[in-house]
Backbone atoms as SQL, in Angstrom:
CREATE TABLE atoms (id INTEGER PRIMARY KEY, chain TEXT, resi INTEGER, resn TEXT, atom TEXT, x REAL, y REAL, z REAL);
INSERT INTO atoms VALUES
  (1, 'A', 1, 'MET', 'N', 122.385, -120.913, 1.300),
  (2, 'A', 1, 'MET', 'CA', 122.274, -122.207, 0.658),
  (3, 'A', 1, 'MET', 'C', 120.810, -122.596, 0.598),
  (4, 'A', 2, 'ALA', 'N', 120.393, -123.057, -0.527),
  (5, 'A', 2, 'ALA', 'CA', 119.006, -123.495, -0.667),
  (6, 'A', 2, 'ALA', 'C', 118.766, -124.720, 0.206),
  (7, 'A', 3, 'MET', 'N', 117.583, -124.819, 0.707),
  (8, 'A', 3, 'MET', 'CA', 117.253, -125.946, 1.564),
  (9, 'A', 3, 'MET', 'C', 117.222, -127.230, 0.736),
  (10, 'A', 4, 'PRO', 'N', 117.785, -128.304, 1.264),
  (11, 'A', 4, 'PRO', 'CA', 117.749, -129.578, 0.538),
  (12, 'A', 4, 'PRO', 'C', 116.361, -130.210, 0.596),
  (13, 'A', 5, 'ASP', 'N', 116.163, -131.256, -0.206),
  (14, 'A', 5, 'ASP', 'CA', 114.917, -132.018, -0.154),
  (15, 'A', 5, 'ASP', 'C', 114.771, -132.646, 1.228),
  (16, 'A', 6, 'ILE', 'N', 113.534, -132.763, 1.694),
  (17, 'A', 6, 'ILE', 'CA', 113.276, -133.263, 3.040),
  (18, 'A', 6, 'ILE', 'C', 112.452, -134.546, 2.943),
  (19, 'A', 7, 'CYS', 'N', 112.884, -135.575, 3.673),
  (20, 'A', 7, 'CYS', 'CA', 112.208, -136.874, 3.643),
  (21, 'A', 7, 'CYS', 'C', 111.964, -137.374, 5.068),
  (22, 'A', 8, 'VAL', 'N', 111.251, -138.487, 5.161),
  (23, 'A', 8, 'VAL', 'CA', 110.966, -139.120, 6.452),
  (24, 'A', 8, 'VAL', 'C', 112.269, -139.352, 7.208),
  (25, 'A', 9, 'GLY', 'N', 112.236, -139.020, 8.491),
  (26, 'A', 9, 'GLY', 'CA', 113.405, -139.158, 9.354),
  (27, 'A', 9, 'GLY', 'C', 114.028, -137.821, 9.703),
  (28, 'A', 10, 'SER', 'N', 113.698, -136.793, 8.935),
  (29, 'A', 10, 'SER', 'CA', 114.202, -135.451, 9.238),
  (30, 'A', 10, 'SER', 'C', 113.577, -134.974, 10.545),
  (31, 'A', 11, 'ALA', 'N', 114.307, -134.138, 11.270),
  (32, 'A', 11, 'ALA', 'CA', 113.789, -133.658, 12.555),
  (33, 'A', 11, 'ALA', 'C', 114.436, -132.322, 12.903),
  (34, 'A', 12, 'GLY', 'N', 113.627, -131.418, 13.442),
  (35, 'A', 12, 'GLY', 'CA', 114.152, -130.142, 13.890),
  (36, 'A', 12, 'GLY', 'C', 113.116, -129.042, 13.799),
  (37, 'A', 13, 'PRO', 'N', 113.468, -127.872, 14.315),
  (38, 'A', 13, 'PRO', 'CA', 112.502, -126.773, 14.412),
  (39, 'A', 13, 'PRO', 'C', 112.042, -126.213, 13.075),
  (40, 'A', 14, 'HIS', 'N', 112.810, -126.400, 12.004),
  (41, 'A', 14, 'HIS', 'CA', 112.446, -125.833, 10.705),
  (42, 'A', 14, 'HIS', 'C', 111.322, -126.592, 10.019),
  (43, 'A', 15, 'LEU', 'N', 110.906, -127.705, 10.581),
  (44, 'A', 15, 'LEU', 'CA', 109.792, -128.479, 10.019),
  (45, 'A', 15, 'LEU', 'C', 108.443, -127.996, 10.550),
  (46, 'A', 16, 'ILE', 'N', 108.454, -127.325, 11.660),
  (47, 'A', 16, 'ILE', 'CA', 107.209, -126.929, 12.322),
  (48, 'A', 16, 'ILE', 'C', 106.340, -125.995, 11.465),
  (49, 'A', 17, 'PRO', 'N', 106.884, -124.995, 10.766),
  (50, 'A', 17, 'PRO', 'CA', 105.999, -124.154, 9.936),
  (51, 'A', 17, 'PRO', 'C', 105.282, -124.948, 8.852),
  (52, 'A', 18, 'LEU', 'N', 105.979, -125.895, 8.251),
  (53, 'A', 18, 'LEU', 'CA', 105.377, -126.739, 7.219),
  (54, 'A', 18, 'LEU', 'C', 104.242, -127.568, 7.812),
  (55, 'A', 19, 'GLN', 'N', 104.499, -128.196, 8.941),
  (56, 'A', 19, 'GLN', 'CA', 103.474, -129.013, 9.586),
  (57, 'A', 19, 'GLN', 'C', 102.296, -128.158, 10.038),
  (58, 'A', 20, 'SER', 'N', 102.565, -126.972, 10.530),
  (59, 'A', 20, 'SER', 'CA', 101.484, -126.073, 10.956),
  (60, 'A', 20, 'SER', 'C', 100.619, -125.666, 9.770),
  (61, 'A', 21, 'LEU', 'N', 101.254, -125.364, 8.638),
  (62, 'A', 21, 'LEU', 'CA', 100.512, -125.008, 7.432),
  (63, 'A', 21, 'LEU', 'C', 99.594, -126.153, 7.013),
  (64, 'A', 22, 'PHE', 'N', 100.131, -127.350, 6.932),
  (65, 'A', 22, 'PHE', 'CA', 99.335, -128.496, 6.487),
  (66, 'A', 22, 'PHE', 'C', 98.278, -128.888, 7.508),
  (67, 'A', 23, 'TYR', 'N', 98.579, -128.713, 8.794),
  (68, 'A', 23, 'TYR', 'CA', 97.582, -128.987, 9.832),
  (69, 'A', 23, 'TYR', 'C', 96.415, -128.014, 9.692),
  (70, 'A', 24, 'GLY', 'N', 96.737, -126.744, 9.477),
  (71, 'A', 24, 'GLY', 'CA', 95.703, -125.723, 9.288),
  (72, 'A', 24, 'GLY', 'C', 94.900, -125.934, 8.020),
  (73, 'A', 25, 'ALA', 'N', 95.534, -126.489, 7.001),
  (74, 'A', 25, 'ALA', 'CA', 94.847, -126.761, 5.734),
  (75, 'A', 25, 'ALA', 'C', 94.115, -128.104, 5.766),
  (76, 'A', 26, 'ARG', 'N', 94.139, -128.758, 6.904),
  (77, 'A', 26, 'ARG', 'CA', 93.495, -130.065, 7.110),
  (78, 'A', 26, 'ARG', 'C', 94.022, -131.149, 6.174),
  (79, 'A', 27, 'ALA', 'N', 95.307, -131.030, 5.806),
  (80, 'A', 27, 'ALA', 'CA', 95.936, -132.034, 4.946),
  (81, 'A', 27, 'ALA', 'C', 96.540, -133.166, 5.765),
  (82, 'A', 28, 'ILE', 'N', 96.712, -132.937, 7.074),
  (83, 'A', 28, 'ILE', 'CA', 97.318, -133.950, 7.939),
  (84, 'A', 28, 'ILE', 'C', 96.234, -134.835, 8.523),
  (85, 'A', 29, 'ASN', 'N', 96.403, -136.131, 8.333),
  (86, 'A', 29, 'ASN', 'CA', 95.502, -137.135, 8.911),
  (87, 'A', 29, 'ASN', 'C', 96.296, -137.991, 9.867),
  (88, 'A', 30, 'GLY', 'N', 96.118, -137.775, 11.147),
  (89, 'A', 30, 'GLY', 'CA', 96.851, -138.550, 12.142),
  (90, 'A', 30, 'GLY', 'C', 97.483, -137.640, 13.172),
  (91, 'A', 31, 'ALA', 'N', 98.224, -138.262, 14.052),
  (92, 'A', 31, 'ALA', 'CA', 98.873, -137.524, 15.132),
  (93, 'A', 31, 'ALA', 'C', 100.153, -136.870, 14.616),
  (94, 'A', 32, 'VAL', 'N', 100.262, -135.592, 14.864),
  (95, 'A', 32, 'VAL', 'CA', 101.429, -134.836, 14.430),
  (96, 'A', 32, 'VAL', 'C', 102.410, -134.733, 15.586),
  (97, 'A', 33, 'VAL', 'N', 103.650, -135.074, 15.320),
  (98, 'A', 33, 'VAL', 'CA', 104.725, -134.800, 16.263),
  (99, 'A', 33, 'VAL', 'C', 105.484, -133.635, 15.655),
  (100, 'A', 34, 'PHE', 'N', 105.170, -132.432, 16.130),
  (101, 'A', 34, 'PHE', 'CA', 105.750, -131.242, 15.521),
  (102, 'A', 34, 'PHE', 'C', 107.266, -131.271, 15.649),
  (103, 'A', 35, 'GLY', 'N', 107.923, -131.033, 14.527),
  (104, 'A', 35, 'GLY', 'CA', 109.375, -131.050, 14.468),
  (105, 'A', 35, 'GLY', 'C', 109.942, -132.364, 13.980),
  (106, 'A', 36, 'GLU', 'N', 109.086, -133.370, 13.749),
  (107, 'A', 36, 'GLU', 'CA', 109.538, -134.659, 13.224),
  (108, 'A', 36, 'GLU', 'C', 108.827, -134.942, 11.907),
  (109, 'A', 37, 'TYR', 'N', 109.597, -135.190, 10.866),
  (110, 'A', 37, 'TYR', 'CA', 109.043, -135.509, 9.547),
  (111, 'A', 37, 'TYR', 'C', 108.853, -137.024, 9.507),
  (112, 'A', 38, 'ASN', 'N', 107.678, -137.448, 9.946),
  (113, 'A', 38, 'ASN', 'CA', 107.373, -138.875, 10.009),
  (114, 'A', 38, 'ASN', 'C', 106.405, -139.241, 8.886),
  (115, 'A', 39, 'THR', 'N', 105.851, -140.442, 8.937),
  (116, 'A', 39, 'THR', 'CA', 104.954, -140.885, 7.867),
  (117, 'A', 39, 'THR', 'C', 103.672, -140.055, 7.815),
  (118, 'A', 40, 'VAL', 'N', 103.250, -139.494, 8.927),
  (119, 'A', 40, 'VAL', 'CA', 102.058, -138.638, 8.925),
  (120, 'A', 40, 'VAL', 'C', 102.342, -137.361, 8.134),
  (121, 'A', 41, 'THR', 'N', 103.497, -136.755, 8.381),
  (122, 'A', 41, 'THR', 'CA', 103.870, -135.550, 7.634),
  (123, 'A', 41, 'THR', 'C', 104.076, -135.878, 6.160),
  (124, 'A', 42, 'ALA', 'N', 104.744, -136.988, 5.875),
  (125, 'A', 42, 'ALA', 'CA', 104.954, -137.389, 4.475),
  (126, 'A', 42, 'ALA', 'C', 103.615, -137.623, 3.777),
  (127, 'A', 43, 'GLY', 'N', 102.642, -138.194, 4.503),
  (128, 'A', 43, 'GLY', 'CA', 101.307, -138.391, 3.935),
  (129, 'A', 43, 'GLY', 'C', 100.630, -137.071, 3.621),
  (130, 'A', 44, 'ALA', 'N', 100.796, -136.098, 4.502),
  (131, 'A', 44, 'ALA', 'CA', 100.225, -134.768, 4.261),
  (132, 'A', 44, 'ALA', 'C', 100.874, -134.117, 3.045),
  (133, 'A', 45, 'VAL', 'N', 102.189, -134.246, 2.937),
  (134, 'A', 45, 'VAL', 'CA', 102.894, -133.695, 1.776),
  (135, 'A', 45, 'VAL', 'C', 102.389, -134.373, 0.505),
  (136, 'A', 46, 'ALA', 'N', 102.227, -135.695, 0.539),
  (137, 'A', 46, 'ALA', 'CA', 101.723, -136.430, -0.634),
  (138, 'A', 46, 'ALA', 'C', 100.308, -135.971, -0.994),
  (139, 'A', 47, 'ASN', 'N', 99.456, -135.754, 0.008),
  (140, 'A', 47, 'ASN', 'CA', 98.093, -135.262, -0.245),
  (141, 'A', 47, 'ASN', 'C', 98.126, -133.903, -0.942),
  (142, 'A', 48, 'VAL', 'N', 98.955, -133.009, -0.430),
  (143, 'A', 48, 'VAL', 'CA', 99.060, -131.672, -1.016),
  (144, 'A', 48, 'VAL', 'C', 99.661, -131.754, -2.416),
  (145, 'A', 49, 'GLN', 'N', 100.683, -132.579, -2.579),
  (146, 'A', 49, 'GLN', 'CA', 101.276, -132.743, -3.912),
  (147, 'A', 49, 'GLN', 'C', 100.214, -133.197, -4.909),
  (148, 'A', 50, 'GLU', 'N', 99.423, -134.176, -4.517),
  (149, 'A', 50, 'GLU', 'CA', 98.373, -134.677, -5.412),
  (150, 'A', 50, 'GLU', 'C', 97.362, -133.586, -5.741),
  (151, 'A', 51, 'ASP', 'N', 96.954, -132.820, -4.709),
  (152, 'A', 51, 'ASP', 'CA', 96.012, -131.713, -4.923),
  (153, 'A', 51, 'ASP', 'C', 96.573, -130.655, -5.875),
  (154, 'A', 52, 'LEU', 'N', 97.897, -130.502, -5.876),
  (155, 'A', 52, 'LEU', 'CA', 98.540, -129.490, -6.714),
  (156, 'A', 52, 'LEU', 'C', 98.986, -130.048, -8.068),
  (157, 'A', 53, 'GLY', 'N', 98.622, -131.296, -8.344),
  (158, 'A', 53, 'GLY', 'CA', 98.949, -131.896, -9.629),
  (159, 'A', 53, 'GLY', 'C', 100.373, -132.409, -9.745),
  (160, 'A', 54, 'LEU', 'N', 101.025, -132.630, -8.601),
  (161, 'A', 54, 'LEU', 'CA', 102.390, -133.150, -8.594),
  (162, 'A', 54, 'LEU', 'C', 102.367, -134.639, -8.251),
  (163, 'A', 55, 'PRO', 'N', 103.419, -135.367, -8.608),
  (164, 'A', 55, 'PRO', 'CA', 103.493, -136.767, -8.178),
  (165, 'A', 55, 'PRO', 'C', 103.510, -136.833, -6.648),
  (166, 'A', 56, 'PRO', 'N', 102.662, -137.659, -6.041),
  (167, 'A', 56, 'PRO', 'CA', 102.575, -137.714, -4.572),
  (168, 'A', 56, 'PRO', 'C', 103.687, -138.552, -3.950),
  (169, 'A', 57, 'THR', 'N', 104.885, -137.994, -3.901),
  (170, 'A', 57, 'THR', 'CA', 106.046, -138.712, -3.371),
  (171, 'A', 57, 'THR', 'C', 106.152, -138.650, -1.851),
  (172, 'A', 58, 'GLY', 'N', 105.602, -137.591, -1.258),
  (173, 'A', 58, 'GLY', 'CA', 105.751, -137.387, 0.179),
  (174, 'A', 58, 'GLY', 'C', 107.054, -136.707, 0.559),
  (175, 'A', 59, 'HIS', 'N', 107.909, -136.415, -0.442),
  (176, 'A', 59, 'HIS', 'CA', 109.163, -135.709, -0.202),
  (177, 'A', 59, 'HIS', 'C', 108.924, -134.217, -0.422),
  (178, 'A', 60, 'PHE', 'N', 109.391, -133.402, 0.516),
  (179, 'A', 60, 'PHE', 'CA', 109.226, -131.957, 0.368),
  (180, 'A', 60, 'PHE', 'C', 110.445, -131.419, -0.374),
  (181, 'A', 61, 'ASP', 'N', 110.354, -131.436, -1.707),
  (182, 'A', 61, 'ASP', 'CA', 111.464, -131.041, -2.567),
  (183, 'A', 61, 'ASP', 'C', 111.254, -129.630, -3.101),
  (184, 'A', 62, 'SER', 'N', 112.193, -129.170, -3.926),
  (185, 'A', 62, 'SER', 'CA', 112.132, -127.784, -4.422),
  (186, 'A', 62, 'SER', 'C', 110.901, -127.534, -5.284),
  (187, 'A', 63, 'VAL', 'N', 110.466, -128.519, -6.069),
  (188, 'A', 63, 'VAL', 'CA', 109.263, -128.358, -6.901),
  (189, 'A', 63, 'VAL', 'C', 108.030, -128.209, -6.009),
  (190, 'A', 64, 'THR', 'N', 107.955, -129.028, -4.975),
  (191, 'A', 64, 'THR', 'CA', 106.826, -128.949, -4.035),
  (192, 'A', 64, 'THR', 'C', 106.858, -127.635, -3.269),
  (193, 'A', 65, 'ARG', 'N', 108.051, -127.208, -2.833),
  (194, 'A', 65, 'ARG', 'CA', 108.152, -125.923, -2.119),
  (195, 'A', 65, 'ARG', 'C', 107.630, -124.785, -2.982),
  (196, 'A', 66, 'GLU', 'N', 107.994, -124.776, -4.267),
  (197, 'A', 66, 'GLU', 'CA', 107.542, -123.707, -5.163),
  (198, 'A', 66, 'GLU', 'C', 106.029, -123.776, -5.370),
  (199, 'A', 67, 'ALA', 'N', 105.480, -124.984, -5.529),
  (200, 'A', 67, 'ALA', 'CA', 104.027, -125.139, -5.710),
  (201, 'A', 67, 'ALA', 'C', 103.273, -124.696, -4.466),
  (202, 'A', 68, 'VAL', 'N', 103.789, -125.035, -3.286),
  (203, 'A', 68, 'VAL', 'CA', 103.167, -124.613, -2.019),
  (204, 'A', 68, 'VAL', 'C', 103.231, -123.095, -1.901),
  (205, 'A', 69, 'LYS', 'N', 104.347, -122.526, -2.301),
  (206, 'A', 69, 'LYS', 'CA', 104.502, -121.063, -2.249),
  (207, 'A', 69, 'LYS', 'C', 103.443, -120.379, -3.117),
  (208, 'A', 70, 'MET', 'N', 103.215, -120.924, -4.307),
  (209, 'A', 70, 'MET', 'CA', 102.228, -120.335, -5.214),
  (210, 'A', 70, 'MET', 'C', 100.794, -120.568, -4.722),
  (211, 'A', 71, 'ALA', 'N', 100.495, -121.782, -4.282),
  (212, 'A', 71, 'ALA', 'CA', 99.126, -122.136, -3.905),
  (213, 'A', 71, 'ALA', 'C', 98.700, -121.540, -2.569),
  (214, 'A', 72, 'PHE', 'N', 99.605, -121.557, -1.594),
  (215, 'A', 72, 'PHE', 'CA', 99.256, -121.127, -0.236),
  (216, 'A', 72, 'PHE', 'C', 99.825, -119.764, 0.118),
  (217, 'A', 73, 'LYS', 'N', 100.614, -119.179, -0.799),
  (218, 'A', 73, 'LYS', 'CA', 101.293, -117.904, -0.519),
  (219, 'A', 73, 'LYS', 'C', 102.163, -118.035, 0.729),
  (220, 'A', 74, 'PHE', 'N', 102.818, -119.191, 0.841),
  (221, 'A', 74, 'PHE', 'CA', 103.656, -119.503, 2.000),
  (222, 'A', 74, 'PHE', 'C', 105.063, -119.816, 1.518),
  (223, 'A', 75, 'ASP', 'N', 106.002, -118.964, 1.897),
  (224, 'A', 75, 'ASP', 'CA', 107.403, -119.148, 1.508),
  (225, 'A', 75, 'ASP', 'C', 108.117, -119.883, 2.637),
  (226, 'A', 76, 'PHE', 'N', 108.225, -121.195, 2.477),
  (227, 'A', 76, 'PHE', 'CA', 108.808, -122.051, 3.505),
  (228, 'A', 76, 'PHE', 'C', 110.258, -121.654, 3.807),
  (229, 'A', 77, 'GLU', 'N', 111.050, -121.419, 2.774),
  (230, 'A', 77, 'GLU', 'CA', 112.445, -121.070, 3.004),
  (231, 'A', 77, 'GLU', 'C', 112.571, -119.735, 3.736),
  (232, 'A', 78, 'ASP', 'N', 111.711, -118.781, 3.415),
  (233, 'A', 78, 'ASP', 'CA', 111.733, -117.506, 4.119),
  (234, 'A', 78, 'ASP', 'C', 111.354, -117.697, 5.589),
  (235, 'A', 79, 'ALA', 'N', 110.358, -118.532, 5.841),
  (236, 'A', 79, 'ALA', 'CA', 109.973, -118.821, 7.228),
  (237, 'A', 79, 'ALA', 'C', 111.138, -119.454, 7.982),
  (238, 'A', 80, 'CYS', 'N', 111.859, -120.345, 7.328),
  (239, 'A', 80, 'CYS', 'CA', 112.978, -121.026, 7.982),
  (240, 'A', 80, 'CYS', 'C', 114.113, -120.077, 8.335),
  (241, 'A', 81, 'ARG', 'N', 114.288, -119.031, 7.556),
  (242, 'A', 81, 'ARG', 'CA', 115.353, -118.058, 7.841),
  (243, 'A', 81, 'ARG', 'C', 115.155, -117.389, 9.198),
  (244, 'A', 82, 'ARG', 'N', 113.944, -117.374, 9.675),
  (245, 'A', 82, 'ARG', 'CA', 113.617, -116.666, 10.918),
  (246, 'A', 82, 'ARG', 'C', 113.643, -117.571, 12.143),
  (247, 'A', 83, 'ILE', 'N', 113.927, -118.853, 11.941),
  (248, 'A', 83, 'ILE', 'CA', 113.885, -119.820, 13.030),
  (249, 'A', 83, 'ILE', 'C', 115.305, -120.235, 13.398),
  (250, 'A', 84, 'PRO', 'N', 115.690, -120.044, 14.654),
  (251, 'A', 84, 'PRO', 'CA', 117.029, -120.483, 15.062),
  (252, 'A', 84, 'PRO', 'C', 117.068, -122.000, 15.239),
  (253, 'A', 85, 'GLY', 'N', 118.255, -122.516, 15.300),
  (254, 'A', 85, 'GLY', 'CA', 118.429, -123.934, 15.569),
  (255, 'A', 85, 'GLY', 'C', 118.928, -124.701, 14.361),
  (256, 'A', 86, 'VAL', 'N', 119.090, -125.994, 14.562),
  (257, 'A', 86, 'VAL', 'CA', 119.615, -126.894, 13.538),
  (258, 'A', 86, 'VAL', 'C', 118.591, -127.997, 13.291),
  (259, 'A', 87, 'THR', 'N', 118.372, -128.315, 12.019),
  (260, 'A', 87, 'THR', 'CA', 117.464, -129.391, 11.642),
  (261, 'A', 87, 'THR', 'C', 118.258, -130.478, 10.927),
  (262, 'A', 88, 'LYS', 'N', 118.038, -131.711, 11.350),
  (263, 'A', 88, 'LYS', 'CA', 118.653, -132.848, 10.661),
  (264, 'A', 88, 'LYS', 'C', 117.787, -133.162, 9.452),
  (265, 'A', 89, 'ILE', 'N', 118.367, -133.080, 8.272),
  (266, 'A', 89, 'ILE', 'CA', 117.649, -133.350, 7.035),
  (267, 'A', 89, 'ILE', 'C', 118.052, -134.731, 6.524),
  (268, 'A', 90, 'VAL', 'N', 117.058, -135.558, 6.263),
  (269, 'A', 90, 'VAL', 'CA', 117.289, -136.844, 5.620),
  (270, 'A', 90, 'VAL', 'C', 116.894, -136.676, 4.161),
  (271, 'A', 91, 'GLY', 'N', 117.821, -136.979, 3.267),
  (272, 'A', 91, 'GLY', 'CA', 117.600, -136.804, 1.841),
  (273, 'A', 91, 'GLY', 'C', 116.999, -138.032, 1.181),
  (274, 'A', 92, 'LEU', 'N', 116.742, -137.905, -0.120),
  (275, 'A', 92, 'LEU', 'CA', 116.146, -138.980, -0.905),
  (276, 'A', 92, 'LEU', 'C', 116.970, -140.262, -0.869),
  (277, 'A', 93, 'ASP', 'N', 118.285, -140.113, -0.795),
  (278, 'A', 93, 'ASP', 'CA', 119.167, -141.287, -0.803),
  (279, 'A', 93, 'ASP', 'C', 119.452, -141.811, 0.601),
  (280, 'A', 94, 'GLY', 'N', 118.789, -141.235, 1.610),
  (281, 'A', 94, 'GLY', 'CA', 118.999, -141.665, 2.989),
  (282, 'A', 94, 'GLY', 'C', 120.138, -140.954, 3.690),
  (283, 'A', 95, 'SER', 'N', 120.855, -140.106, 2.960),
  (284, 'A', 95, 'SER', 'CA', 121.947, -139.353, 3.581),
  (285, 'A', 95, 'SER', 'C', 121.367, -138.327, 4.554),
  (286, 'A', 96, 'THR', 'N', 122.174, -137.930, 5.514),
  (287, 'A', 96, 'THR', 'CA', 121.729, -136.916, 6.477),
  (288, 'A', 96, 'THR', 'C', 122.704, -135.746, 6.473),
  (289, 'A', 97, 'GLU', 'N', 122.162, -134.596, 6.787),
  (290, 'A', 97, 'GLU', 'CA', 122.996, -133.410, 6.982),
  (291, 'A', 97, 'GLU', 'C', 122.312, -132.506, 7.983),
  (292, 'A', 98, 'ASN', 'N', 123.108, -131.787, 8.727),
  (293, 'A', 98, 'ASN', 'CA', 122.572, -130.775, 9.623),
  (294, 'A', 98, 'ASN', 'C', 122.442, -129.484, 8.827),
  (295, 'A', 99, 'TRP', 'N', 121.271, -128.876, 8.896),
  (296, 'A', 99, 'TRP', 'CA', 120.981, -127.659, 8.129),
  (297, 'A', 99, 'TRP', 'C', 120.524, -126.571, 9.074),
  (298, 'A', 100, 'TRP', 'N', 120.915, -125.341, 8.773),
  (299, 'A', 100, 'TRP', 'CA', 120.456, -124.166, 9.517),
  (300, 'A', 100, 'TRP', 'C', 120.454, -122.977, 8.564),
  (301, 'A', 101, 'PRO', 'N', 119.662, -121.950, 8.877),
  (302, 'A', 101, 'PRO', 'CA', 119.647, -120.763, 8.018),
  (303, 'A', 101, 'PRO', 'C', 121.039, -120.149, 7.958),
  (304, 'A', 102, 'GLY', 'N', 121.475, -119.835, 6.755),
  (305, 'A', 102, 'GLY', 'CA', 122.781, -119.227, 6.592),
  (306, 'A', 102, 'GLY', 'C', 123.919, -120.223, 6.543),
  (307, 'A', 103, 'LYS', 'N', 123.604, -121.514, 6.465),
  (308, 'A', 103, 'LYS', 'CA', 124.660, -122.520, 6.404),
  (309, 'A', 103, 'LYS', 'C', 125.528, -122.262, 5.174),
  (310, 'A', 104, 'PRO', 'N', 126.849, -122.232, 5.341),
  (311, 'A', 104, 'PRO', 'CA', 127.719, -122.010, 4.184),
  (312, 'A', 104, 'PRO', 'C', 127.577, -123.125, 3.162),
  (313, 'A', 105, 'ARG', 'N', 127.756, -122.786, 1.906),
  (314, 'A', 105, 'ARG', 'CA', 127.674, -123.786, 0.846),
  (315, 'A', 105, 'ARG', 'C', 128.755, -124.823, 0.973),
  (316, 'A', 106, 'LYS', 'N', 129.948, -124.389, 1.235),
  (317, 'A', 106, 'LYS', 'CA', 131.060, -125.314, 1.305),
  (318, 'A', 106, 'LYS', 'C', 132.012, -124.827, 2.373),
  (319, 'A', 107, 'VAL', 'N', 132.507, -125.741, 3.135),
  (320, 'A', 107, 'VAL', 'CA', 133.505, -125.410, 4.135),
  (321, 'A', 107, 'VAL', 'C', 134.859, -125.696, 3.507),
  (322, 'A', 108, 'ALA', 'N', 135.771, -124.770, 3.621),
  (323, 'A', 108, 'ALA', 'CA', 137.089, -124.935, 3.018),
  (324, 'A', 108, 'ALA', 'C', 137.856, -126.050, 3.709),
  (325, 'A', 109, 'LEU', 'N', 138.440, -126.920, 2.910),
  (326, 'A', 109, 'LEU', 'CA', 139.332, -127.940, 3.426),
  (327, 'A', 109, 'LEU', 'C', 140.711, -127.334, 3.587),
  (328, 'A', 110, 'TYR', 'N', 141.577, -128.012, 4.295),
  (329, 'A', 110, 'TYR', 'CA', 142.920, -127.489, 4.523),
  (330, 'A', 110, 'TYR', 'C', 143.567, -127.119, 3.193),
  (331, 'A', 111, 'GLY', 'N', 144.027, -125.904, 3.093),
  (332, 'A', 111, 'GLY', 'CA', 144.720, -125.442, 1.900),
  (333, 'A', 111, 'GLY', 'C', 143.803, -124.809, 0.858),
  (334, 'A', 112, 'GLU', 'N', 142.477, -124.943, 1.013),
  (335, 'A', 112, 'GLU', 'CA', 141.548, -124.346, 0.051),
  (336, 'A', 112, 'GLU', 'C', 141.153, -122.955, 0.509),
  (337, 'A', 113, 'SER', 'N', 140.798, -122.151, -0.428),
  (338, 'A', 113, 'SER', 'CA', 140.292, -120.827, -0.121),
  (339, 'A', 113, 'SER', 'C', 138.906, -120.709, -0.729),
  (340, 'A', 114, 'VAL', 'N', 137.898, -120.897, 0.098),
  (341, 'A', 114, 'VAL', 'CA', 136.502, -120.838, -0.355),
  (342, 'A', 114, 'VAL', 'C', 135.771, -119.873, 0.550),
  (343, 'A', 115, 'PRO', 'N', 135.262, -118.765, -0.006),
  (344, 'A', 115, 'PRO', 'CA', 134.514, -117.830, 0.839),
  (345, 'A', 115, 'PRO', 'C', 133.221, -118.459, 1.320),
  (346, 'A', 116, 'ALA', 'N', 132.953, -118.350, 2.592),
  (347, 'A', 116, 'ALA', 'CA', 131.703, -118.859, 3.158),
  (348, 'A', 116, 'ALA', 'C', 130.579, -117.927, 2.776),
  (349, 'A', 117, 'ARG', 'N', 129.469, -118.492, 2.336),
  (350, 'A', 117, 'ARG', 'CA', 128.276, -117.696, 2.002),
  (351, 'A', 117, 'ARG', 'C', 127.317, -117.854, 3.153),
  (352, 'A', 118, 'THR', 'N', 126.756, -116.767, 3.577),
  (353, 'A', 118, 'THR', 'CA', 125.861, -116.836, 4.719),
  (354, 'A', 118, 'THR', 'C', 124.431, -116.533, 4.369),
  (355, 'A', 119, 'SER', 'N', 124.116, -116.374, 3.082),
  (356, 'A', 119, 'SER', 'CA', 122.733, -116.110, 2.708),
  (357, 'A', 119, 'SER', 'C', 122.173, -117.304, 1.972),
  (358, 'A', 120, 'LEU', 'N', 120.860, -117.466, 2.080),
  (359, 'A', 120, 'LEU', 'CA', 120.185, -118.522, 1.341),
  (360, 'A', 120, 'LEU', 'C', 119.958, -118.058, -0.083),
  (361, 'A', 121, 'ASP', 'N', 120.115, -118.946, -1.042),
  (362, 'A', 121, 'ASP', 'CA', 119.851, -118.598, -2.433),
  (363, 'A', 121, 'ASP', 'C', 118.376, -118.664, -2.706);
């Protein structure tokens, strides 16, 4: 399953590679709490988005992930596949979900037959 958009309030081990990349690129201004997507991380994402010609939303979405991959040669989703654990993702609408590498796309409800997918798209 492709990783969902990431916004302020998200927390977990899968955020650390992103924060490390931006810290190394000197895009982060402020105290970093590694593993927490707070306003400092959102500010760094907005700075990078602006540098890459994207709207500086501060949300780490699929367009930003692709731009970061091209500009920094850093595949965030590939890095996340190698990290165990669960990350709480807060989406654009404030919804939350627990995400982990290999999370199935859909869990079958009673009476449904849906094959679980274990690979990321």
